[in-house]
C-alpha positions, 0 to 999 in steps of 0.5 A: 500499500503506497502513500505516493511519496517520491521516495517510495517510487525512487527506492521501490518500497511501501510506507506500510504493508498490511498482512492480516491484522498486522501493519508493518510500517517502514522506517519514518524520519523527521523532515521539515515541510521543505524535505530537510531534517531540522538541525534541532534533534528533538524537533527532528524526533518529534517530526519522525514520530508525527509522521509515524502517527499519521501513517498509523492514523491513515490505517485506523491505528494509534500508538496504543496499537503498536506491538513493536518499535525499532529506532535506528540512531546516528551517533547513538547514544548521543541525544537519547534524552531528547529521543526518549522525551519525544517517544514519551510524548508520542506513545503516551501509555502505550508500551510496545517492544522497543529496540534501539540500534546505532547506525553509521548513517541513514537515508539523507545526510543529517537524519539522526533517527529512523523509526519503524514499527508494527501495529495490530489493526483492530477490527471495527 
């Protein structure tokens, strides 16, 4: 299922794939409206979680439906205080399984985090 973004076409992937009642979300990053990552780490993290939240909402899910999160961090564990604050704002009471992984680089220069997730879609 495609969101129609340029990256999906260019790199041949989907933002999310629904398999049964599980929604597998590709890694989401935090970009400003001009397509660039903000220099402020916390803003970048908030934007990445907002993008993930919008993707979940598009499929009728919320952070409470998350069963798993994986975050990939450049310069790990630098900026983890800011990341944890953004994560707490996003997930609220949700407690998905979570793994944080250090990475040498991500999709664009200056991207500090990429967040992938799996959510269970509840029947209406």
